[in-house]
C-alpha positions in Angstrom: -56.2 -96.0 56.9 -58.3 -93.4 58.6 -62.0 -93.6 59.4 -64.9 -91.4 60.6 -66.9 -92.3 63.7 -70.2 -90.5 63.4 -72.9 -90.2 66.1 -76.0 -89.2 64.2 -79.3 -87.7 64.9 -78.1 -84.3 65.8 -79.6 -81.1 64.3 -77.0 -78.7 63.0 -77.1 -74.9 63.0 -74.8 -72.1 61.8 -72.9 -70.7 58.9 -70.5 -72.5 56.6 -68.2 -71.1 53.8 -67.8 -73.3 50.8 -64.2 -74.1 49.8 -62.7 -73.3 46.4 -63.9 -75.5 43.6 -61.8 -78.7 43.2 -62.6 -79.2 39.6 -61.7 -75.7 38.6 -58.5 -75.7 40.7 -57.2 -78.8 38.8 -57.6 -77.1 35.4 -56.2 -73.7 36.6 -53.1 -75.3 38.1 -52.3 -77.1 34.9 -52.7 -73.7 33.1 -49.8 -72.2 34.9 -47.5 -74.4 32.7 -48.4 -72.2 29.7 -46.2 -69.2 30.7 -42.8 -68.7 32.2 -44.2 -65.7 34.1 -45.7 -65.7 37.6 -49.3 -66.7 38.1 -51.0 -66.0 41.4 -54.0 -68.2 42.3 -56.2 -67.7 45.4 -59.0 -69.7 47.0 -57.4 -73.0 46.3 -58.9 -75.7 48.4 -56.6 -77.6 50.9 -57.6 -81.1 49.7 -55.6 -84.2 48.7 -56.2 -84.0 45.0 -55.2 -80.3 44.7 -52.2 -80.7 47.0 -51.0 -83.7 45.0 -51.1 -81.7 41.8 -49.2 -78.8 43.4 -46.6 -81.3 44.6 -46.4 -82.7 41.0 -45.9 -79.3 39.5 -43.1 -78.6 42.0 -41.4 -81.9 41.1 -41.6 -80.8 37.5 -39.6 -77.7 38.3 -42.4 -75.1 38.9 -41.3 -72.6 41.5 -44.1 -72.3 44.1 -44.5 -69.7 46.8 -47.3 -70.0 49.4 -48.5 -66.5 50.2 -51.2 -67.5 52.7 -53.7 -70.4 53.1 -55.3 -71.0 49.7 -53.1 -68.5 47.8 -50.0 -69.5 45.9 -47.7 -68.0 43.3 -46.5 -70.3 40.5 -43.7 -69.8 38.0 -43.1 -72.4 35.4 -39.9 -70.8 34.0 -37.4 -73.7 34.3 -39.1 -77.0 33.9 -37.3 -80.3 34.0 -38.7 -82.1 31.0 -36.5 -85.2 31.6 -38.4 -85.7 34.9 -41.5 -86.5 32.8 -39.9 -89.8 31.9 -38.9 -90.8 35.4 -40.5 -93.4 37.6 -41.3 -90.7 40.3 -43.3 -88.8 37.7 -45.2 -92.0 36.7 -46.0 -92.7 40.3 -47.2 -89.2 41.1 -49.2 -88.6 37.9 -50.9 -92.0 37.8 -52.4 -91.4 41.2 -54.3 -88.3 40.1 -56.7 -88.1 37.2 -56.5 -84.3 37.0 -52.9 -84.6 36.0 -54.0 -85.5 32.5 -54.5 -81.7 31.9 -50.8 -81.1 31.9 -50.6 -82.6 28.4 -52.2 -79.7 26.5 -50.0 -77.0 28.1 -46.8 -79.0 27.8 -47.5 -79.9 24.1 -48.3 -76.3 23.2 -45.2 -74.7 24.9 -42.6 -77.4 24.5 -43.8 -79.6 21.7 -44.0 -82.8 23.8 -45.8 -84.3 26.7 -45.8 -87.6 28.6 -48.5 -89.1 30.8 -49.1 -92.4 32.6 -52.6 -93.7 32.7 -54.2 -91.5 35.3 -56.1 -92.7 38.4 -59.0 -91.1 40.2 -62.4 -92.3 41.3 -63.5 -95.9 40.5 -66.7 -94.9 38.9 -66.5 -96.8 35.6 -64.6 -96.3 32.4 -63.4 -92.8 31.8 -61.8 -92.8 28.4 -59.2 -90.3 27.2 -59.9 -90.6 23.4 -61.5 -87.1 23.3 -58.3 -85.5 24.7 -55.9 -87.1 22.2 -58.2 -86.9 19.2 -58.4 -83.1 19.6 -54.6 -82.8 20.1 -53.9 -85.0 17.0 -56.2 -82.8 14.9 -54.1 -79.8 16.0 -51.0 -81.6 14.6 -49.7 -83.9 17.4 -48.4 -87.4 17.0 -49.7 -89.8 19.6 -48.3 -93.1 21.0 -49.5 -95.4 23.7 -47.3 -98.0 25.3 -49.8 -100.6 26.4 -47.2 -102.5 28.4 -46.2 -99.5 30.5 -49.6 -97.7 30.2 -47.7 -94.6 29.1 -48.8 -91.9 26.7 -46.5 -89.8 24.5 -47.6 -86.8 22.5 -45.3 -84.8 20.3 -45.6 -82.0 17.8 -43.2 -79.8 15.9 -46.0 -77.2 15.6 -49.7 -77.0 16.3 -52.1 -75.4 13.8 -55.6 -74.3 14.5 -58.6 -75.9 12.7 -62.3 -76.9 13.2 -62.8 -79.6 15.9 -66.1 -81.2 16.5 -65.7 -83.1 19.8 -67.3 -86.5 20.1 -68.3 -85.7 23.7 -68.5 -82.6 25.8 -65.6 -83.7 28.1 -64.6 -81.0 30.6 -61.0 -82.1 31.0 -60.8 -82.9 27.2 -62.0 -79.4 26.4 -59.6 -77.9 28.9 -56.6 -79.8 27.3 -57.6 -78.8 23.7 -58.2 -75.1 24.7 -54.9 -74.8 26.4 -53.1 -76.3 23.5 -55.0 -74.2 21.0 -54.2 -71.0 22.9 -50.6 -71.2 21.6 -51.3 -72.9 18.3 -50.8 -71.1 15.0 -54.1 -69.7 13.5 -57.7 -70.1 14.6 -59.2 -73.1 16.3 -62.9 -73.6 16.5 -64.2 -76.2 19.0 -67.8 -77.4 18.7 -69.6 -79.5 21.4 -67.1 -78.0 23.9 -67.9 -78.3 27.6 -69.2 -75.1 29.0 -69.1 -75.7 32.8 -68.4 -72.6 34.9 -65.0 -74.2 35.7 -64.1 -74.3 32.0 -65.4 -70.7 31.7 -63.0 -69.8 34.5 -60.1 -71.4 32.7 -60.9 -69.4 29.6 -61.2 -66.3 31.6 -57.7 -66.9 33.2 -56.2 -67.6 29.8 -57.7 -64.4 28.3 -56.2 -62.5 31.2 -52.9 -64.1 30.3 -53.2 -62.8 26.7 -55.1 -65.6 25.0 -57.9 -64.7 22.5 -60.8 -66.9 23.3 -64.4 -66.0 22.4 -67.7 -67.9 22.9 -67.0 -68.6 26.5 -70.0 -70.0 28.3 -71.3 -71.7 25.1 -70.4 -75.0 23.4 -68.8 -73.2 20.5 -65.4 -71.8 21.3 -63.2 -69.7 18.9 -59.5 -69.5 19.8 -57.0 -67.2 18.0 -53.6 -68.6 18.7 -51.0 -66.3 20.2 -47.2 -66.6 20.4 -46.9 -66.4 24.1 -48.9 -65.9 27.3 -48.0 -63.8 30.4 -48.7 -64.1 34.1 -51.9 -63.1 35.8 -54.0 -63.2 39.0 -56.9 -65.6 39.3 -59.4 -66.5 42.0 -61.1 -69.9 42.1 -64.9 -70.0 42.3 -66.8 -71.5 45.3 -67.3 -75.3 44.9 -70.8 -75.9 43.6 -70.6 -79.6 44.6 -69.8 -78.7 48.2 -72.7 -76.2 48.2 -75.1 -78.8 47.0 -73.7 -81.2 49.6 -74.5 -78.7 52.3 -78.0 -78.2 51.0 -78.6 -81.9 51.1 -77.0 -82.1 54.6 -79.4 -79.5 56.0 -82.5 -81.2 54.6 -81.5 -84.7 55.8 -80.6 -83.5 59.4 -83.5 -81.0 59.7 -80.9 -78.3 60.2 -80.9 -74.6 59.7 -77.7 -73.7 57.8 -76.5 -70.6 55.9 -74.1 -71.3 53.1 -72.0 -68.1 52.6 -70.8 -66.5 49.4 -72.0 -69.2 47.0 -71.5 -67.4 43.7 -75.2 -68.0 42.9 -75.0 -67.0 39.3 -72.6 -70.0 38.7 -74.9 -72.6 40.3 -77.1 -73.2 37.2 -79.9 -75.6 37.7 -78.6 -77.0 41.1 -80.9 -75.0 43.4 -83.9 -75.8 41.1 -83.3 -79.6 41.4 -83.1 -79.4 45.2 -86.4 -77.4 45.3 -88.0 -80.1 43.2 -87.2 -82.5 46.1 -89.2 -80.2 48.3 -86.2 -78.5 50.0 -86.8 -74.8 50.8 -84.0 -72.4 49.9 -83.8 -68.7 50.4 -81.2 -66.4 48.6 -80.0 -63.7 50.9 -77.5 -61.6 49.0 -75.0 -64.2 47.8 -75.8 -66.5 50.6 -78.2 -69.5 50.6 -80.3 -70.0 53.7 -81.7 -73.4 54.2 -84.4 -73.5 57.0 -84.9 -76.5 59.2 -87.7 -78.7 57.7 -89.5 -81.5 59.4 -90.5 -82.9 56.0 -90.1 -82.3 52.3 -92.1 -83.7 49.4 -90.7 -84.7 46.1 -92.4 -83.1 43.1 -93.8 -85.0 40.1 -93.9 -84.3 36.4 -96.9 -82.4 35.1 -98.8 -85.5 34.3 -98.3 -86.9 37.8 -95.6 -89.4 36.8 -92.6 -90.1 39.1 -89.9 -87.5 38.9 -86.6 -88.4 37.2 -83.4 -86.6 38.1 -80.6 -87.3 35.6 -77.2 -85.9 34.9 -76.2 -84.1 31.7 -73.4 -81.9 30.4 -73.6 -78.3 31.6 -76.0 -76.5 31.7 -77.7 -79.8 32.7 -77.4 -81.2 36.2 -73.9 -82.2 37.3 -73.3 -85.9 37.9 -71.2 -85.1 41.0 -74.4 -84.3 42.9 -76.6 -87.3 41.9 -75.2 -89.3 44.9 -76.4 -86.4 47.2 -79.8 -86.3 45.6 -80.2 -90.0 46.0 -79.4 -89.9 49.8 -81.7 -86.8 50.4 -84.6 -88.6 48.7 -84.4 -91.5 51.2 -86.1 -89.4 53.8 -88.4 -87.4 51.5 -92.1 -87.9 51.0 -92.6 -89.5 47.6 -90.4 -91.3 45.1 -87.8 -90.4 42.5 -85.9 -92.2 39.8 -82.2 -91.3 39.8 -80.6 -91.8 36.4 -76.8 -91.7 36.3 -76.1 -91.5 32.6 -72.5 -90.4 32.4 -70.8 -93.0 34.7 -71.6 -96.7 35.0 -70.5 -97.5 38.6 -71.4 -94.5 40.6 -74.6 -95.9 42.1 -73.1 -99.1 43.5 -72.8 -97.5 47.0 -76.6 -97.8 47.5 -76.1 -101.2 49.1 -74.8 -99.3 52.2 -77.9 -97.1 52.3 -80.1 -100.2 52.0 -78.3 -101.7 54.9 -79.1 -98.5 56.8 -82.8 -99.0 56.2 -83.3 -97.0 53.0 -85.9 -98.2 50.4 -84.0 -98.2 47.1 -84.3 -100.4 44.1 -81.1 -100.5 42.0 -82.6 -101.1 38.6 -79.2 -101.4 36.8 -75.8 -99.7 37.0 -77.3 -96.4 35.8 -80.7 -96.2 37.5 -82.0 -96.4 41.1 -85.5 -95.8 42.3 -85.8 -94.3 45.8 -89.0 -94.6 47.8 -88.9 -91.9 50.4 -89.7 -92.8 53.9 -91.0 -89.3 55.0 -89.0 -89.8 58.3 -91.5 -92.5 59.4 -88.4 -94.7 59.8 -85.0 -93.3 60.6 -81.8 -94.6 59.0 -79.7 -96.7 61.4 -75.9 -96.4 61.9 -73.7 -99.1 60.4 -70.1 -99.7 59.4 -69.3 -98.9 55.7 -66.5 -98.0 53.3 -66.3 -94.9 51.1 -65.8 -96.0 47.4 -65.3 -92.5 45.9 -65.4 -88.8 46.8 -69.1 -88.1 46.2 -70.4 -91.4 47.5 -68.3 -90.9 50.6 -69.9 -87.6 51.4 -73.3 -89.0 50.7 -72.7 -91.7 53.2 -71.5 -89.1 55.7 -74.7 -87.2 55.3 -76.7 -90.4 55.7 -74.7 -91.2 58.9 -75.3 -87.7 60.3 -79.0 -88.2 59.9 -79.1 -91.8 61.2 -79.8 -93.1 64.7 -76.8 -94.4 66.6 -73.1 -94.7 65.6 -71.8 -95.2 62.1 -68.2 -95.8 61.0 -67.0 -94.8 57.5 -63.7 -96.3 56.4 -61.4 -95.2 53.6 -62.1 -91.5 54.3 -59.1 -90.5 52.3 -61.6 -90.6 49.4 -63.6 -87.9 51.1 -60.5 -85.9 52.0 -59.6 -85.9 48.3 -62.4 -83.5 47.6 -63.6 -81.9 50.9 -61.4 -79.6 53.0 -61.5 -80.3 56.8 -65.1 -81.6 56.4 -65.2 -83.1 59.9 -63.9 -79.9 61.6 -66.3 -77.6 59.7 -69.4 -79.8 60.3 -68.5 -80.3 64.0 -68.5 -76.5 64.2 -72.2 -76.7 63.2 -72.9 -79.2 65.9 -72.1 -82.5 64.3 -70.3 -85.3 66.2 -67.7 -86.7 63.8 -64.5 -88.2 65.1 -61.5 -89.0 63.0 -60.0 -92.3 64.1 
C-alpha cells in the first residue's frame, strides 16, 4: 500500500491544467456500448477509476485503440455477453461504482444486463433503487440475488413513458437516458439530474443520433431511435479538481493559475469560494488565485454564521464540501458545513482535529469549523485517506501544515486525481510517494 510523505509549509507558484472530468468520463465510457460503430473520446483522465472501466470494457469485448495520452477509440461491435456472468466480470465490476452505468446501454441494445453490487467510496449508503425503478418503468424485469449480490435486468422491448424520478441521481439519470435513447416512443424524465456531466452525456448521445431535448434542465424529453452511430467527444475539465486547486492556493498562501477551466460549466463553485474570502480572477478561461495572507468568511445578511451545504445541480456539489471544510480551518470566522447527500463523508475531520484544527462534528451530516486565521498553523501527522475527496482534503491540509505528514492508502486519491504528486511538485510542493 503506497503512501505520501509531505513536507508542508511551502508556498506554491505556477500554472496547472485540470484533468478531464472523472464523473463525466465514467458516463461517457458506458455510452460507447450503445453503438457498434467507433466512438472517439479525448481528454480522458489517467486515473484508477477510469482505467478500471476501460479495462472492464475491453474484457467485455470492446475493441480499444489508444491514439495518444487521454484519447481512445472504442468500438463495441462484438461484445461477449456470456462474460457478464463470469467471476472475472463480478470481480472487476464490483470494484468500481461507475460500472453500474453499463446496465442502461446493455439493456437497450441487447435486452439484458447483469451487474454485481458495485463498490466505490465508503461514504454511506448509496442506493440503486432509482436506477432500477426507471428501467422497470421502461419495461424491464428486475431480479436481485441477495446471496450473490447480483442484479439481473431483462426486457424483450423498452417503451417510452413519463418517469418522475424519486431523487435527482446523476448515475440513475444517465442509466435511464441511455436506455430511453433506444426505446420505442417518447420518454419524459422529470426531476432528472442536470449536472454538466449529464449534459455532456446527452450532447454525445445527440451527436450519435439520439433525440434528447431539455438538456440542462430537470425535465428531459427523449424520442427513441432504432440505432445510434459513432461520434467524437471531448471530456470537460474536472470541476472538482479545479475547486481543489482553488482551496490549495488559499490554504498554502500560493499564487496559482488554473488553465482552461471551462468557466461556464462551474456553476456556483467560484461563488462559494469567494464567500470564504478567497480572491479569484477570471482571465480568459483561466482562473488566477493570488497569494493571500488571510481570508475572511462571509456571513448571512442578518449576521448569522454562514452555512455551506450540498444540493443537486445547480446547487453546490457534495464532492467539494471536504475541500471547503479544510479551507475554512485557516480562515477568519466560522462556517457550518452541512453534508446532506452522504452520511459518512465528514468522518475524516478527526484527522484535521489531530492536526490542530478547531472543528465540532455535530452529527454525521454537520460540522462547525472555527477558523484560526493562521494564528496557529496545522501540524503534520500520520493519517489514512478514507475516500477520494477526503484524501485530497487531507493532502491540502498537510501541504499547509508545519512539519512532516504521512498519508496512507493514497490509492483512494489516485482513483480520482491524475499524477497529483508530480503536478503539485512542479508548483513547488514537497510530496514523496513511498
